[in-house]
Structures are given as C-alpha cells and as structure tokens.
C-alpha positions, 0 to 999 in steps of 0.5 A: 208680401206674406212670409210664407210667399217669401219663403216660397220665392227663396226656395223656388230660386235655389240660392246658395251662399255662393251668390256672395261669391259674385263681386259686390253682392251683399244681400238678397231678399224676396220681393216683387219685380219693379220695371221702369219704376212700376211694381209688376207684382211678379215674384222676383229675388232682389239682389243688393250690391255695394256698387252697381258696375257697368256689365262690360267692366265685370268678369262674366263669372260676376254677372247676376243672372236675370233668372234664377232656378224655376224662372224667378227673376232678379 
C-alpha cells in the first residue's frame, strides 16, 4: 500500500486519540481487510489489542466498532 493511500484511510476513518480509551487497544494502522485468512484488498483500519476478549465479557463502551467514519472497516 502506498503512503498516500494509508494517509487517506486514516483521514477517512476519522480516528482520534479516543480509540486508545477502549480497553486493550494499543495501536491502529491502515491496511487491507483479511477475512478467513484471505486478503480482500478492501481498505480498513487495523486495531491492535493487547488481549482479544470475548465481546460478552466487555463493557459495550469498550467494543471496537466494525465500521468507522465513511464506512472504513476495522
């Protein structure tokens, strides 16, 4: 992915530093969506966590949304 494409994904996603307020979130970076081990080529924002937890054990305020601004997927 070209640097200008990465910058555009970040801009479109509208992420602010508030993403780090979510439990276990440690990083985010632009990339392409991988589904069932296959890279779809679709632009997305990859959210890095220190520990992946079952959604049923998380407070809803700590859920990472499946879509960000402008339809950018996570």
